[in-house]
ROTIZA-732817 format. One record per residue (C-alpha): residue number from 1; x, y, z. Coordinates in steps of 0.001 Angstrom, whole numbers, plus 500000, padded with zeros to 6 digits. Layout:
+-------+--------+--------+--------+
| numar |     xx |     yy |     zz |
+-------+--------+--------+--------+
|   NUM |      X |      Y |      Z |
...
+-------+--------+--------+--------+
***
This chain:
+-------+--------+--------+--------+
| numar |     xx |     yy |     zz |
+-------+--------+--------+--------+
|     1 | 544572 | 116095 | 633619 |
|     2 | 546909 | 118766 | 632258 |
|     3 | 549546 | 116101 | 631450 |
|     4 | 546959 | 113956 | 629666 |
|     5 | 545807 | 116934 | 627607 |
|     6 | 549380 | 117746 | 626605 |
|     7 | 549942 | 114113 | 625557 |
|     8 | 546781 | 114071 | 623486 |
|     9 | 547672 | 117339 | 621768 |
|    10 | 551185 | 116064 | 621108 |
|    11 | 549816 | 112832 | 619601 |
|    12 | 547353 | 114700 | 617370 |
|    13 | 549983 | 117110 | 616100 |
|    14 | 552416 | 114299 | 615376 |
|    15 | 549854 | 112032 | 613717 |
|    16 | 548721 | 114885 | 611479 |
|    17 | 552163 | 114911 | 609843 |
|    18 | 551652 | 111415 | 608447 |
|    19 | 551018 | 111008 | 604720 |
|    20 | 547649 | 109669 | 603643 |
|    21 | 547308 | 105853 | 603670 |
|    22 | 547694 | 104302 | 600254 |
|    23 | 543995 | 103466 | 599962 |
|    24 | 543173 | 107174 | 599824 |
|    25 | 546195 | 108775 | 598155 |
|    26 | 547120 | 106010 | 595719 |
|    27 | 550828 | 106330 | 596500 |
|    28 | 553165 | 104680 | 598990 |
|    29 | 555269 | 106950 | 601204 |
|    30 | 557904 | 105304 | 603404 |
|    31 | 557417 | 106339 | 607032 |
|    32 | 560265 | 107248 | 609324 |
|    33 | 560717 | 105148 | 612487 |
|    34 | 559274 | 108056 | 614471 |
|    35 | 556157 | 108126 | 612314 |
|    36 | 555679 | 104359 | 612174 |
|    37 | 556321 | 103631 | 615839 |
|    38 | 558718 | 100854 | 614790 |
|    39 | 562264 | 101501 | 615956 |
|    40 | 564979 | 101057 | 613329 |
|    41 | 566710 | 098370 | 615404 |
|    42 | 563621 | 096160 | 615131 |
|    43 | 564430 | 095734 | 611462 |
|    44 | 568085 | 094869 | 612195 |
|    45 | 567739 | 091074 | 611653 |
|    46 | 566017 | 091689 | 608304 |
|    47 | 568592 | 094269 | 607289 |
|    48 | 571462 | 091938 | 608179 |
|    49 | 569867 | 089080 | 606256 |
|    50 | 569513 | 091219 | 603141 |
|    51 | 573084 | 092470 | 603514 |
|    52 | 574375 | 088905 | 603630 |
|    53 | 574337 | 085922 | 601281 |
|    54 | 572172 | 083535 | 603303 |
|    55 | 569046 | 084362 | 601288 |
|    56 | 570033 | 084168 | 597606 |
|    57 | 567496 | 085301 | 595054 |
|    58 | 565413 | 087522 | 597324 |
|    59 | 565120 | 090785 | 595419 |
|    60 | 562766 | 093046 | 597387 |
|    61 | 561034 | 093286 | 600748 |
|    62 | 558204 | 095729 | 601456 |
|    63 | 556085 | 095887 | 604602 |
|    64 | 552963 | 097995 | 605193 |
|    65 | 550607 | 098397 | 608129 |
|    66 | 547308 | 100264 | 608111 |
|    67 | 548056 | 101407 | 604576 |
|    68 | 551401 | 102971 | 605520 |
|    69 | 554744 | 101733 | 604182 |
|    70 | 557004 | 100787 | 607104 |
|    71 | 559894 | 099099 | 605319 |
|    72 | 561213 | 098957 | 601765 |
|    73 | 564434 | 097373 | 600525 |
|    74 | 565624 | 096292 | 597065 |
|    75 | 568594 | 094194 | 596015 |
|    76 | 568418 | 094714 | 592254 |
|    77 | 567575 | 097295 | 589584 |
|    78 | 566266 | 097485 | 586033 |
|    79 | 568419 | 098476 | 583048 |
|    80 | 568093 | 102131 | 584042 |
|    81 | 569216 | 101492 | 587592 |
|    82 | 565694 | 101859 | 589000 |
|    83 | 564672 | 099338 | 591655 |
|    84 | 561131 | 100576 | 592217 |
|    85 | 560196 | 100392 | 588523 |
|    86 | 561439 | 096829 | 587998 |
|    87 | 558665 | 094430 | 586990 |
|    88 | 558715 | 091260 | 589085 |
|    89 | 557877 | 087876 | 587589 |
|    90 | 556090 | 086392 | 590565 |
|    91 | 554857 | 083341 | 588672 |
|    92 | 551841 | 081725 | 590384 |
|    93 | 551048 | 084758 | 592506 |
|    94 | 549117 | 085628 | 589331 |
|    95 | 546599 | 082954 | 590305 |
|    96 | 545282 | 085105 | 593139 |
|    97 | 544921 | 088021 | 590714 |
|    98 | 542910 | 085761 | 588412 |
|    99 | 540691 | 084903 | 591364 |
|   100 | 540076 | 088617 | 591863 |
|   101 | 539159 | 089024 | 588183 |
|   102 | 536754 | 086082 | 588378 |
|   103 | 535184 | 087769 | 591392 |
|   104 | 534787 | 091047 | 589514 |
|   105 | 533126 | 089171 | 586655 |
|   106 | 530695 | 087591 | 589138 |
|   107 | 530072 | 090999 | 590699 |
|   108 | 529169 | 092335 | 587256 |
|   109 | 526662 | 089527 | 586715 |
|   110 | 528669 | 087963 | 583885 |
|   111 | 528480 | 084530 | 585516 |
|   112 | 525670 | 082876 | 587466 |
|   113 | 526717 | 081227 | 590727 |
|   114 | 530106 | 080001 | 591870 |
|   115 | 528812 | 076421 | 592019 |
|   116 | 527593 | 076543 | 588410 |
|   117 | 529486 | 074389 | 585892 |
|   118 | 532063 | 076214 | 583808 |
|   119 | 532092 | 073761 | 580905 |
|   120 | 528956 | 075108 | 579125 |
|   121 | 530904 | 078289 | 578360 |
|   122 | 533051 | 076165 | 576048 |
|   123 | 530251 | 074173 | 574396 |
|   124 | 531778 | 074863 | 570981 |
|   125 | 534645 | 072504 | 571866 |
|   126 | 533912 | 068788 | 571565 |
|   127 | 535994 | 067580 | 574482 |
|   128 | 537800 | 064270 | 574605 |
|   129 | 537174 | 061926 | 577535 |
|   130 | 533513 | 062952 | 578000 |
|   131 | 532173 | 062273 | 581469 |
|   132 | 529134 | 063633 | 583340 |
|   133 | 531358 | 064457 | 586309 |
|   134 | 533654 | 066519 | 584136 |
|   135 | 530684 | 068353 | 582671 |
|   136 | 529747 | 069417 | 586205 |
|   137 | 533155 | 070965 | 586994 |
|   138 | 532276 | 074238 | 588699 |
|   139 | 533948 | 077603 | 589125 |
|   140 | 534352 | 076745 | 592813 |
|   141 | 536119 | 073498 | 591935 |
|   142 | 538746 | 075374 | 589939 |
|   143 | 539027 | 078275 | 592398 |
|   144 | 539824 | 075814 | 595174 |
|   145 | 542080 | 073469 | 593169 |
|   146 | 539729 | 070594 | 593918 |
|   147 | 538164 | 069593 | 590606 |
|   148 | 537991 | 065960 | 589507 |
|   149 | 540122 | 066688 | 586448 |
|   150 | 543288 | 064599 | 586300 |
|   151 | 545584 | 067546 | 586815 |
|   152 | 548448 | 067752 | 589285 |
|   153 | 551472 | 069986 | 588764 |
|   154 | 553277 | 068221 | 591607 |
|   155 | 553146 | 064930 | 589691 |
|   156 | 555273 | 064853 | 586513 |
|   157 | 553234 | 061899 | 585270 |
|   158 | 549906 | 063720 | 585513 |
|   159 | 548022 | 064217 | 582242 |
|   160 | 547271 | 067789 | 583292 |
|   161 | 550732 | 068788 | 584481 |
|   162 | 551276 | 072389 | 583371 |
|   163 | 554468 | 071551 | 581458 |
|   164 | 552428 | 069351 | 579110 |
|   165 | 550036 | 072221 | 578431 |
|   166 | 552823 | 074670 | 577578 |
|   167 | 554064 | 072582 | 574650 |
|   168 | 550637 | 072483 | 572983 |
|   169 | 549022 | 075247 | 570932 |
|   170 | 545435 | 075112 | 572182 |
|   171 | 545697 | 075435 | 575956 |
|   172 | 541947 | 075762 | 576423 |
|   173 | 541370 | 072546 | 574515 |
|   174 | 544105 | 070886 | 576576 |
|   175 | 542204 | 071543 | 579806 |
|   176 | 538798 | 070628 | 578399 |
|   177 | 540169 | 067309 | 577100 |
|   178 | 541569 | 066131 | 580440 |
|   179 | 540159 | 062877 | 581847 |
|   180 | 538642 | 062365 | 585277 |
|   181 | 541251 | 061402 | 587860 |
|   182 | 541268 | 058241 | 589876 |
|   183 | 542061 | 057966 | 593575 |
|   184 | 544793 | 055502 | 594487 |
|   185 | 544419 | 053790 | 597900 |
|   186 | 546807 | 056303 | 599517 |
|   187 | 544935 | 059341 | 598173 |
|   188 | 542124 | 061066 | 600062 |
|   189 | 538791 | 061186 | 598275 |
|   190 | 536684 | 064342 | 598581 |
|   191 | 534181 | 062699 | 600916 |
|   192 | 537022 | 061697 | 603245 |
|   193 | 538710 | 065109 | 603223 |
|   194 | 538207 | 068225 | 605360 |
|   195 | 535668 | 070583 | 603779 |
|   196 | 534597 | 067822 | 601362 |
|   197 | 537265 | 068655 | 598786 |
|   198 | 540455 | 066922 | 597687 |
|   199 | 543223 | 069391 | 596798 |
|   200 | 545394 | 069010 | 593691 |
|   201 | 547520 | 071914 | 592491 |
|   202 | 546403 | 072563 | 588907 |
|   203 | 547615 | 075548 | 586901 |
|   204 | 545613 | 074421 | 583867 |
|   205 | 542357 | 074836 | 585779 |
|   206 | 543238 | 078416 | 586707 |
|   207 | 544110 | 079108 | 583096 |
|   208 | 540590 | 077918 | 582173 |
|   209 | 539101 | 080389 | 584665 |
|   210 | 540973 | 083236 | 582952 |
|   211 | 539842 | 081945 | 579562 |
|   212 | 536237 | 081936 | 580806 |
|   213 | 536506 | 085584 | 581893 |
|   214 | 538030 | 086541 | 578559 |
|   215 | 535278 | 084705 | 576703 |
|   216 | 532356 | 086365 | 578512 |
|   217 | 533792 | 089905 | 578505 |
|   218 | 534806 | 089752 | 574833 |
|   219 | 538228 | 091296 | 575414 |
|   220 | 541675 | 090133 | 576427 |
|   221 | 542131 | 089243 | 580078 |
|   222 | 544843 | 091918 | 580389 |
|   223 | 542452 | 094605 | 579107 |
|   224 | 539755 | 093533 | 581552 |
|   225 | 542273 | 093579 | 584403 |
|   226 | 543513 | 097045 | 583442 |
|   227 | 539986 | 098491 | 583399 |
|   228 | 538484 | 096882 | 586453 |
|   229 | 541321 | 095965 | 588822 |
|   230 | 544680 | 097524 | 588067 |
|   231 | 543400 | 100895 | 586882 |
|   232 | 541329 | 101644 | 589988 |
|   233 | 544386 | 100811 | 592125 |
|   234 | 546620 | 103151 | 590153 |
|   235 | 548654 | 100276 | 588700 |
|   236 | 549864 | 101472 | 585317 |
|   237 | 552766 | 099223 | 584285 |
|   238 | 551996 | 095506 | 583961 |
|   239 | 553048 | 092708 | 581652 |
|   240 | 550579 | 089864 | 581058 |
|   241 | 551426 | 086723 | 579092 |
|   242 | 549240 | 085197 | 576383 |
|   243 | 548784 | 081624 | 575214 |
|   244 | 549741 | 080725 | 571629 |
|   245 | 546132 | 081384 | 570598 |
|   246 | 545932 | 084764 | 572332 |
|   247 | 544219 | 083892 | 575614 |
|   248 | 545459 | 085732 | 578696 |
|   249 | 547493 | 083483 | 580968 |
|   250 | 545777 | 083601 | 584323 |
|   251 | 547848 | 080781 | 585770 |
|   252 | 551128 | 082621 | 586225 |
|   253 | 553833 | 084941 | 585007 |
|   254 | 552149 | 088348 | 585154 |
|   255 | 554730 | 090985 | 586091 |
|   256 | 554105 | 093792 | 588568 |
|   257 | 556233 | 096284 | 590453 |
|   258 | 556774 | 095349 | 594104 |
|   259 | 554779 | 098388 | 595238 |
|   260 | 551891 | 097326 | 593020 |
|   261 | 551949 | 093816 | 594452 |
|   262 | 551598 | 095530 | 597806 |
|   263 | 548512 | 097334 | 596488 |
|   264 | 546928 | 094052 | 595415 |
|   265 | 547469 | 092601 | 598875 |
|   266 | 546171 | 095777 | 600478 |
|   267 | 543003 | 095581 | 598389 |
|   268 | 542239 | 092158 | 599857 |
|   269 | 543040 | 093391 | 603367 |
|   270 | 540574 | 096244 | 602882 |
|   271 | 537775 | 093909 | 601826 |
|   272 | 537953 | 094892 | 598153 |
|   273 | 537530 | 098623 | 598757 |
|   274 | 540017 | 101180 | 597434 |
|   275 | 539346 | 104734 | 598496 |
|   276 | 535736 | 105456 | 597585 |
|   277 | 535437 | 102560 | 595125 |
|   278 | 534398 | 098995 | 595882 |
|   279 | 536658 | 097319 | 593318 |
|   280 | 535718 | 093777 | 594370 |
|   281 | 532660 | 092996 | 596436 |
|   282 | 533262 | 092462 | 600141 |
|   283 | 531394 | 089166 | 599848 |
|   284 | 533812 | 087841 | 597231 |
|   285 | 536840 | 088885 | 599289 |
|   286 | 535328 | 087216 | 602344 |
|   287 | 534913 | 083983 | 600373 |
|   288 | 538438 | 084318 | 598988 |
|   289 | 539892 | 084680 | 602474 |
|   290 | 537942 | 081767 | 603915 |
|   291 | 539335 | 078263 | 604131 |
|   292 | 537751 | 076203 | 601363 |
|   293 | 540037 | 073148 | 601282 |
|   294 | 542935 | 071638 | 603193 |
|   295 | 545898 | 071815 | 600817 |
|   296 | 548717 | 070273 | 602860 |
|   297 | 549568 | 069405 | 606436 |
|   298 | 550943 | 072928 | 606865 |
|   299 | 548541 | 074944 | 604710 |
|   300 | 544912 | 075557 | 603833 |
|   301 | 543532 | 077219 | 600702 |
|   302 | 540829 | 079770 | 599893 |
|   303 | 539981 | 081001 | 596418 |
|   304 | 543381 | 080731 | 594726 |
|   305 | 545216 | 081902 | 597840 |
|   306 | 547115 | 080043 | 600576 |
|   307 | 546695 | 080275 | 604328 |
|   308 | 549636 | 079483 | 606600 |
|   309 | 549955 | 079300 | 610371 |
|   310 | 552955 | 080944 | 612024 |
|   311 | 553905 | 081044 | 615694 |
|   312 | 555318 | 084148 | 617370 |
|   313 | 555938 | 084037 | 621147 |
|   314 | 553716 | 080961 | 621461 |
|   315 | 550868 | 082770 | 619700 |
|   316 | 549443 | 081368 | 616454 |
|   317 | 548949 | 083760 | 613557 |
|   318 | 546959 | 082866 | 610463 |
|   319 | 548367 | 084585 | 607407 |
|   320 | 547014 | 084575 | 603856 |
|   321 | 549506 | 084550 | 600991 |
|   322 | 549722 | 084926 | 597259 |
|   323 | 552578 | 082605 | 596310 |
|   324 | 554686 | 081843 | 593265 |
|   325 | 557713 | 079869 | 592085 |
|   326 | 561039 | 081348 | 593114 |
|   327 | 559872 | 082201 | 596625 |
|   328 | 557570 | 085093 | 595683 |
|   329 | 554964 | 086010 | 598288 |
|   330 | 552400 | 088668 | 599117 |
|   331 | 551413 | 088153 | 602746 |
|   332 | 548164 | 089470 | 604251 |
|   333 | 547742 | 089458 | 608025 |
|   334 | 544336 | 090999 | 608748 |
|   335 | 544705 | 090882 | 612543 |
|   336 | 547612 | 093342 | 612499 |
|   337 | 546349 | 095282 | 609477 |
|   338 | 549523 | 094334 | 607617 |
|   339 | 550645 | 093391 | 604126 |
|   340 | 554153 | 092314 | 603166 |
|   341 | 555777 | 091592 | 599811 |
|   342 | 558869 | 089439 | 599365 |
|   343 | 559975 | 088874 | 595780 |
|   344 | 562615 | 086405 | 594715 |
|   345 | 564219 | 085043 | 591568 |
|   346 | 565252 | 081660 | 592989 |
|   347 | 563126 | 079841 | 590408 |
|   348 | 562932 | 076058 | 590734 |
|   349 | 565335 | 076049 | 593690 |
|   350 | 564488 | 073861 | 596685 |
|   351 | 565459 | 076621 | 599108 |
|   352 | 563280 | 079297 | 597477 |
|   353 | 560014 | 078890 | 599392 |
|   354 | 561612 | 077899 | 602729 |
|   355 | 563889 | 080959 | 602637 |
|   356 | 561046 | 083398 | 602015 |
|   357 | 558827 | 081742 | 604598 |
|   358 | 561623 | 081859 | 607172 |
|   359 | 562348 | 085527 | 606473 |
|   360 | 558707 | 086476 | 606912 |
|   361 | 558103 | 084287 | 609970 |
|   362 | 561261 | 085282 | 611844 |
|   363 | 562061 | 088825 | 610704 |
|   364 | 558841 | 090484 | 609531 |
|   365 | 555846 | 089079 | 611374 |
|   366 | 557370 | 089446 | 614874 |
|   367 | 557861 | 093171 | 614247 |
|   368 | 554255 | 093575 | 613131 |
|   369 | 552636 | 091673 | 615987 |
|   370 | 555138 | 092443 | 618739 |
|   371 | 554337 | 096143 | 618814 |
|   372 | 550868 | 096954 | 617532 |
|   373 | 551143 | 100707 | 618086 |
|   374 | 549400 | 102537 | 615259 |
|   375 | 551497 | 104728 | 612955 |
|   376 | 552054 | 108121 | 614510 |
|   377 | 551439 | 106966 | 618074 |
|   378 | 555010 | 107607 | 619129 |
+-------+--------+--------+--------+
***
């Protein structure tokens, strides 16, 4: 009994030295191995990989568990030699942020229901290729990349391919004018697909979601994000893009610091709550982190966020991920209470996504699930 009491007192005294988790203090503090319960040698494979040249383009790796920063490493700096302050262009990881902003707009009662059509918000535009099915395109259709619009970024011949939108002036009109897609014999129709939806990666549709938010709130998407998402999280330095006609680009390219990307992932892990404030409703986060459509053989999709399956020691782990061109990822693993950020500048390189996925699956996730001791327990 005396030994148990001494152990408990020792644990309490040690745990009390830990900094506050980020969700209460608003700042990340890197824990020592003694505080985190993760021995330094457990990070050796990751450290060696970042010291070498096998993973070109990867620029930062941050790992947090239970709101505590366990690992942080940078391979580049800004013009002033500051790694932490460098804004990262994580490309389509912005899509998940746009999904959060859409959720906040729903929480505020600015939209009706997620299955309501989005097109009536743009009734002032006389769209080409009118079709009753297009008129019924819902928020949910665009949030899950499963609308009937002929839009596929993976097909260079698609009418809605994002590169075609970028060379026009009126991006909103571009999306509204898209025709209804057809289903070739080798394509799965919605009624033949899991969850009753047929996935097609469409940046233009996500842009339209951001345009809808901007239209109903009466201010730029960046201003809305600063007030209702970034500000409450303590995110102060951000760079949003705008379309030629001044609409916030919700489809990609917003720049955040790596630590702030970690905050965005942590917000989803915490069910939308940050300290004492419910920034996004728990219901919306639950819907976001629920499988809505099968995207590929190796991935499912929620509301503008991917879900991957990884195997560690014969155990399957389902991990949610914000993802963008170049190999940029924000991973959320609710079961271990963990969030990880890997940024990369390997834009348009075939190895970009496989390299980041391999690094996370082989060098980060095993550390997080192999020893689930809470910070301060050693």
